[in-house]
LOTIKE-28326 format. One record per residue: residue in three letters; x negated, y negated, z negated of N, C-alpha, C in turn. Coordinates in steps of 0.05 Angstrom, whole numbers, plus 32768, in hexadecimal, padded with zeros to 4 digits. Atoms other than C-alpha are relative to their C-alpha. Layout:
BEGIN
AlaXYZXYZXYZ;...
END
This chain:
BEGIN
Met7FFE800B801B7774793B7A7A7FE67FF17FF8;Ala801780108008774779047A5D7FEE800F7FEC;Val80137FF380127708791A7A3880027FF37FE4;Tyr7FFD800A801C7710791479EC7FE47FFA7FF5;Lys80198007800D76D878F079C680057FF97FE3;Glu7FFC8004801D76D078F0797B80007FE37FF7;Lys8001801C800876C178A67979801C7FF28002;Leu7FE5800B7FFE770B789A798A800F80027FE6;Ile7FF27FFC8019771D78B0794480047FE67FF1;Ile7FFD801A800E7710786B792780177FF0800B;Asp7FEA80107FF3773F784A7959801B800D7FF9;Ile7FE77FF2800577747880794E80097FFB7FE3;Tyr7FFA8005801C777078787902800A7FE37FFC;Ser7FF9801C80047773782C7906801B7FF9800A;Met7FE680067FF577AF782B79338016800E7FF0;Ala7FED7FF2801077D3785F790980057FF17FE6;Arg7FFD8010801877C6783578CB80107FE78004;Asp7FF180187FFA77E477F978EE801C80068009;Gly7FE47FF97FFA7823782078FE80058003801E;Val7FFC7FFE7FE37817782779498009801D8007;Ser7FF57FE67FF9783E786079697FEC80108010;Gly80127FEE7FF1781D789D79897FFF7FF9801D;Ala7FFF80077FE37834788779CE7FEF7FE78005;Ser801080187FFC7815784279C57FE280057FFB;Ile801C7FF8800477D5786179A97FF5800C8019;Ala80097FF37FE877D0788C79E77FFB7FEB8016;Lys800380147FEC77D9784F7A137FE77FEF7FFB;Ala80178010800777A4782879ED7FE6800F8006;Leu80177FEF7FFA7774786379F77FFE8007801E;His80007FFB7FE3778578657A418003801D8007;Val7FFA7FE47FF977A078AC7A40801F80028001;Thr7FE47FFB7FFF77E578C87A4E800B800A7FE5;Gly7FF37FF68019781778D97A177FFC801E7FFD;Thr80037FE38001781279227A2A7FE380087FF8;Cys801C7FFB800877C679207A247FFC7FFB7FE2;Phe80048006801D77C978FF79DF800F80157FEF;Ser7FF27FEB800E77FD793279C97FEF801A7FFE;Gln80117FE97FFF77CD796979DE7FE87FFD7FED;Trp8015800580137795794979B6800A80057FE4;Lys7FF57FFC801B77C2794979798002801E7FF9;Lys7FFD7FE3800577CE799379827FE6800F7FFD;Thr80197FF07FFF778679A8798F7FE97FF37FF0;Lys8016800E800E775B7974796980087FFA7FE4;Lys7FFA8004801C775C7978791E7FF97FE47FF7;Ser8008801B800777387935791980157FEB8007;Val7FEB80127FF877707912793F801880027FED;Arg7FEA7FFD801477A5792F79117FF97FF37FE6;Tyr8008800B8019777D791A78D580007FE18001;Ala8001801D7FFD777378D378EF801C7FF47FFF;Leu7FE480097FFF77BE78CB78FC800C80027FE4;Lys7FF57FFC801B77D078E878B87FF57FED7FEC;Arg800D80128013779D78BF789280097FE38004;Gly7FF7801B7FFA77B1787F78B6801C7FFB7FF6;Ala7FE48003800977FB788B78A680017FFE7FE1;Glu80018000801D77EA7899785D7FF67FE67FF5;Asp800B801A800977C0785A785580147FEA8006;Arg7FEB80147FFA77F878327876801580017FEA;Arg7FEC7FFE80157829784D78427FF67FF47FE6;Lys800B8009801977FA783C78097FFE7FE27FFE;Asn8007801C800077EB77F5781E80157FED800A;Thr7FEB80127FF5782D77DB7839801A80047FF1;Asn7FE67FFF800C787277CC781F80137FF28014;Leu7FF3800C7FE9789677BF7861801E80068001;Asn7FE57FF97FF978DE77B978758000800D801C;Trp80007FF17FE878F677DD78B37FF57FF08018;Thr800A80107FEA78E977A478E47FE27FFD8000;Glu801D8003800378A3779A78CA7FF2801B8005;Tyr800C7FE57FFD789777E578C97FFC8008801D;Ile80027FF87FE478A477ED79137FF37FEB8012;Ser800B80157FF0788277AD79297FE880098011;Gly80177FF67FF1784477D3793F800780138016;Gln7FF87FEC7FED786C7801796C80037FF4801D;Leu7FFD800C7FE6787377CF79A57FE47FF68009;Pro801A800A7FF6783377C479CF7FFF7FE28003;Ser8002801D80017819777E79CB80067FF2801B;His7FFB800C7FE6781F77727A16801E7FFE8007;Leu7FE380017FFB786A777C7A11800F7FEE7FEC;Gln7FF3801180147876774C79D7800F7FE9800C;Asn7FF380167FF3788777117A04801A8009800E;Thr7FE87FF57FF278B7773C7A2D801680067FEC;Trp7FEC7FF9801478D9775479EE800D7FE77FF5;Glu7FF58019800A78E2770D79D580147FF48013;Lys7FED800A7FEC790476FA7A16801980118000;Ile7FE97FEE8001793177377A1280127FF87FE8;Thr7FF1800880187945772279CB800E7FE68004;Glu7FF4801A7FFA795176DB79E2801880028013;Tyr7FEA7FFD7FEC797B76EF7A1E8018800F7FF4;Gly7FEA7FF0800D79A3772079F380137FEF7FF1;Arg7FEE8012800F79C176E579CE80127FF08013;Glu7FF180107FED79DC76C57A0E80178010800B;Thr7FE87FF37FF57A1F76D37A2E7FFA80128018;Asn80077FF07FE87A0176EB7A707FE4800B7FFE;Gly801C7FF8800579C177037A507FF7801A800C;Tyr80077FE67FF579C4774A7A697FF87FFF801D;Asn800980047FE479BF77337AB17FE47FF58001;Lys801B800B80017981770C7A9F7FEC80167FF8;Ile80127FEA8009796477497A7C7FFB80138017;Glu80047FEF7FE9797077737ABA7FED7FF48014;Lys8012800D7FEE794E77407AE57FE37FFF7FF5;Leu801A8001800C7914773A7AB47FF1801A8003;Leu800D7FE68000790777857AB58001800D801C;Ser7FFD7FF47FE5791777917AFF7FE68006800D;Lys801A7FFC7FF378CE778B7B137FED80107FEF;Glu80127FF1801278B277B27AD88001801E8008;Ser80017FE47FFB789C77FA7ADE8012800F7FED;His7FEE7FF1801278C778317ABF7FF180067FE6;His800E7FFB8019788F783C7A8C80047FE87FEC;Val7FFB80188011789777F47A72801D80017FF6;Lys7FE47FFF800978E377FD7A70800380157FEB;Gln7FFE7FEB801478DA783E7A497FF67FF67FE5;Glu800B8009801A78AE781D7A1580127FEB7FF3;Leu7FED8013800B78DF77E47A0D8019800D7FF5;Leu7FE97FF1800A791878157A067FFA800E7FE6;Ile80087FF2801978F3783D79D180007FEC7FE9;Tyr80018014801678E777FD79A9801D7FF77FFA;Ala7FE480088004793077EA79B3800F80157FEF;Ile7FF37FEA80107945782E79967FF87FFC7FE3;Leu80088005801B791C781E7958800E7FE87FF4;Ile7FF380198009793777D77952801E80047FFA;Cys7FE37FFC8002797E77F0795B800880167FED;Gly7FF97FEC8014797B782279238005801C800C;Phe7FFF7FE67FF37972785E7952801A8005800F;Ser7FE87FFE7FEF79B2785079787FF87FFE801D;Ile800780007FE479A6786479C080127FEC8010;Ser7FED80117FF179E5783F79D97FF87FE37FFC;Lys8007801C800579D177FD79B87FE67FF9800D;Ala801B80057FF57989780479CF80027FFC801E;Leu7FFC80027FE3799E78107A18800C7FE58007;Lys7FF380197FFB79CB77D47A157FED7FE87FFC;Lys801280168007799577A879F67FEC7FFB8017;Val801480037FEB796377B57A2F800D8004801C;Ser7FF17FFE7FE7799A77BC7A647FF680178012;Ile80087FE87FF2798778037A79801880138001;Pro7FE97FEE7FFE79BE78327A937FFB801A7FF1;Arg80037FE6800E79CB78717A6B7FF780168013;Lys80097FEB7FED79C2789B7AAA7FE27FFF8005;Thr801D80027FFE797C78807AB07FF2800C7FE8;Phe800B7FF48019796D78937A688001801E8002;Leu7FFE7FE37FFE798778D97A747FED800C8015;Tyr80137FF77FEB795E78E07AB47FE480017FF5;Trp801B8000800C791E78CC7A8F7FFD80177FEC;Ala80027FEB8015792E78FC7A567FFE801C800C;Glu80007FE57FF4793779367A877FE880048012;Thr80157FFD7FEC78FD79287AB77FE57FF67FF8;Asp8019800D800678C779007A947FF5800A7FE5;Pro800B7FF58019789C79267A5F7FF57FE97FEE;Asp800B80168010787A78E57A4980167FF17FF2;Phe7FE9800E800D78BE78C57A3A800A80117FE9;Val7FF87FEE801578D179037A127FED7FFD7FE8;Asp801380048016789178F979EA80067FE67FF1;Leu7FF88019800D78A778B179DC801880047FEE;Leu7FE97FFB801078EA78C979C37FF980107FE7;Asn80097FF1801778C778FB79967FF27FEE7FEC;Glu800E80138012789D78C2797A80157FF17FF0;Val7FEB800E800E78DE789E7968800980107FE7;Glu7FF87FEF801578F378D9793E7FEC80027FE9;Gln80158000801478B078DC791B7FFE7FE67FF1;Ile8001801A800E78B17892790C80167FFE7FEB;Lys7FE98000801378F6789978EC7FFA80117FE8;Lys80067FEE801678DF78D478C27FEA7FF37FEE;Asp8016800C800F789F78AF78AD800B7FE97FEE;Phe7FF58017800F78C7787178988010800A7FE8;Tyr7FF07FF5801678F8789A786E7FEE800D7FEB;Glu80127FF3801378BF78C178507FF17FEB7FEF;Glu800E8015800E789B7881783E80127FF47FEA;Gly7FED800A801478DA7867781C800380127FE8;Leu7FFF7FED801678DE78A777F37FE87FFE7FEF;Phe80198001800F789578A277DF80007FE77FEE;Lys7FFF8019801078A0785A77C8801180047FE7;Leu7FEE7FFC801778DA786F779C7FF380137FEB;Val800E7FED801278B178A9777F7FEB7FF17FF0;Arg8015800F800D7877787B7770800B7FEC7FEB;Ala7FF38012801378A8784C774D800D800E7FE9;Gly7FF57FF0801678BF78857721801E80058002;Asp7FE37FFB7FFD7905788C773E8006801E7FFD;Ser7FFC7FE48007791E78CD7720800E80108016;Pro7FF47FF17FEA794F78E277587FED80048017;Ala80137FFD7FEA791978D6778B7FEB80157FFA;Ile80147FEC800878E779007764800C801C8002;Ile7FF27FE67FFE791A7939775E80048008801D;Phe7FFC7FFA7FE4792C793477A77FE68008800E;Gly801A7FFA7FF478E3793377BC7FF6801B7FF9;Asn80097FE5800878D37971779480118016800C;Lys7FEF7FEC7FF47910799677AE7FFB8004801E;Thr80057FFE7FE378FC798877F67FE380058006;Leu801C7FFD7FFA78B1797D77FB7FF280177FF1;Asn800C7FEB801078A079AD77C3801280197FFD;Arg7FED7FE9800178D679E077D37FF1801B7FFE;Asp800F7FE7800078A07A1577DF7FF380057FE5;Arg800B7FFC801B78887A0B7797801580077FEB;Gly7FEB7FF7801278CA7A20777980137FEB7FF6;Tyr7FEF8016800A78EC79DD7771801B7FFF800F;Gly7FE880027FF1792179E877A6801780117FF4;Glu7FE97FF18009796779FE7794800780158015;Val7FFA7FEA7FEE79757A4277B38018800F7FF7;Ile7FE87FF0800679B97A6277B57FFF80188012;Glu80037FE87FF079B07AA977CC801980127FFD;Thr7FE87FF0800079EE7AD077DF7FFE80148016;Gln80017FEB7FEC79EF7B127803801B8003800E;Ile7FE87FFD7FF17A227B14783B7FFD801B800F;Ser80027FE77FF27A2F7B5A7854801B8008800B;Gly7FE67FF87FF47A647B7878807FFC8007801D;Met80017FF87FE47A757B8A78C780067FE88011;Val7FFB80157FEC7A6D7B5378FB7FF7800B801B;Gly80017FF27FE77A6D7B5F79447FE97FFA8013;Val800F80037FE87A467B6679847FE380077FFE;Met801C7FFA800279FD7B68796D7FF780007FE3;Ser800B8000801B79D27B7479317FED7FE87FFD;Leu800F8019800279B87B30791C80047FF47FE4;Pro7FFD800E801A79A97B1078D8800E7FE58004;Ile7FF280197FFE79D97AD778CE7FED7FE87FFC;Ser80128016800579A07AAC78B47FF17FF78019;Glu800E80077FE879807AAE78F980117FF08014;Leu7FEE800F7FEE79BC7A8B79187FFC7FE27FFD;Gly8004801D800579A57A4878FB80187FF17FF7;Leu7FE8800E800A79E77A3978DB7FFA7FF07FE7;Pro80048010801979EA7A0278A6800A800F7FE8;Pro7FF87FF2801879F07A1A785E801E7FFE7FFA;Glu7FE4800380067A3679FE7858801180138011;Ile7FF27FEE7FEF7A4C7A2978937FFD801D7FF6;Leu80047FE5800C7A2D7A677874801180057FE8;Arg7FEF7FFD80187A527A597834801D80048007;Val7FE47FFB7FF77A947A55785A8003801D8009;Ile7FFF7FE37FF87A847A997879800180117FE7;Leu80007FF080187A757AB47834801B80007FF2;Gln7FE68002800D7AB67A9A781780158010800F;Ala7FEE7FF07FF07ADC7AB978517FFC801E7FFC;Val80067FE380057AB97AFC7845800B80087FE5;Glu7FF77FFA801B7AC87AFA77FB801F80027FFF;Ala7FE380007FFF7B117AE97808800B8019800D;Lys7FF77FE87FF27B177B2278397FFC80197FEF;Glu80067FE980117AF67B537809801380027FE9;Asn7FED800080177B237B3E77D0801B800B8009;Lys7FE67FF67FF67B607B4C77FB7FFE801E8005;Gln80037FE47FF97B457B8F78127FFD80127FE7;Lys80027FF080187B397BA577CA801C800A7FF8;Leu7FE57FF880077B847BAA77C5800B80168013;Leu7FF77FEC7FED7B887BDB78007FFD801C7FF4;Pro80037FE4800A7B917C2777F47FE4800A8004;Pro801A7FF47FFF7B527C4F77E77FFB800D801C;Gly80067FF37FE77B2E7C6878257FFF7FED8018;Ile800180137FEB7B377C2A784E7FE77FEE7FFC;Ser8019800E80027AF37C0A785C80047FE17FFF;Asn8001801E80007AE57BC1784B7FF17FF68018;Val800C80097FE77AD87BA6789180087FE48006;Ile7FFA801B7FF87AD37B5E78A6800D8001801B;Asp7FF17FFF7FE77B077B5678DC7FF77FE98013;Val800880147FED7AE87B327917801080008019;Gly7FED80007FEA7B1D7B4579497FF48007801B;Asn80087FF97FE57B147B66798D7FE280078003;Val801C7FF87FFF7ACE7B7E797C7FFE801E7FFD;Thr80017FE380017ABF7BC6798B7FE680097FF3;Lys801A7FF8800D7A757BC979777FFC7FEF7FE8;Lys8004800F80187A687BB579307FE680097FF3;Lys80197FFA800D7A257BB0790C80007FF17FE5;Arg8002800C801B7A147BA078C37FEA7FEC8000;Val80148015800279F07B5F78B680007FF47FE4;Ser8001800D801979DB7B37787A7FF17FE58003;Ala800D801A7FFF79C37AF0786C7FFE7FF47FE4;Lys8003800F801979AB7AC4783380087FE38005;Val7FF8801B7FFE79CD7A8278297FEF7FEF7FED;Arg801280118010799D7A4C7811800A7FE47FFF;
END
């Protein structure tokens, strides 16, 4: 792993402020994506530089999506991307794109694919078609190349940052729904979130496990609750002495569990 030096902070901050992705920052610093990811985990100064750069970018820009991601493509690939865009308009353009990229390394192809994913609104299918890369190649990279997985994770972070920036702009403009939404989500821990707490109790099978730990969406938990209530209402009409048991069918071991629906 490359040796980290504090003087790199200025470069990291500057690139983050300009909207450069983590993968491209790593390349500019001549380190691997895995190495840069490790720096982010272990170096507080790196995390601060990235956060401050992103914050300053939000404060000083009012970009549309295309402008927002313009810094995500390394400068040395700009000409290649322009040719891909030009060939994509032609009838037999995909053959030309294949020929154009045939001599490029898989790292270059990966960077172009990542940018295509951003340009195509996060559609993998459209992005693969745009850069003429087979889906099986994409799946192979995703399964075997940790650096490519880091690039895919960067895409998700870029999307989240863009949506978050849009929310902040609405809040700064005084948009009431945005302010309410922001408080319900970002300030949920301060008591602004809506919480619907319902105790689900009964006999369900096989193992003792809180339903909340299953990771089910709230709407699914509410469906379970409604089914439980319906069952209990029916069983209230049964003769005394018959236990109210949730019928799960063919289950011999039954344990009591509970969950909170939020």
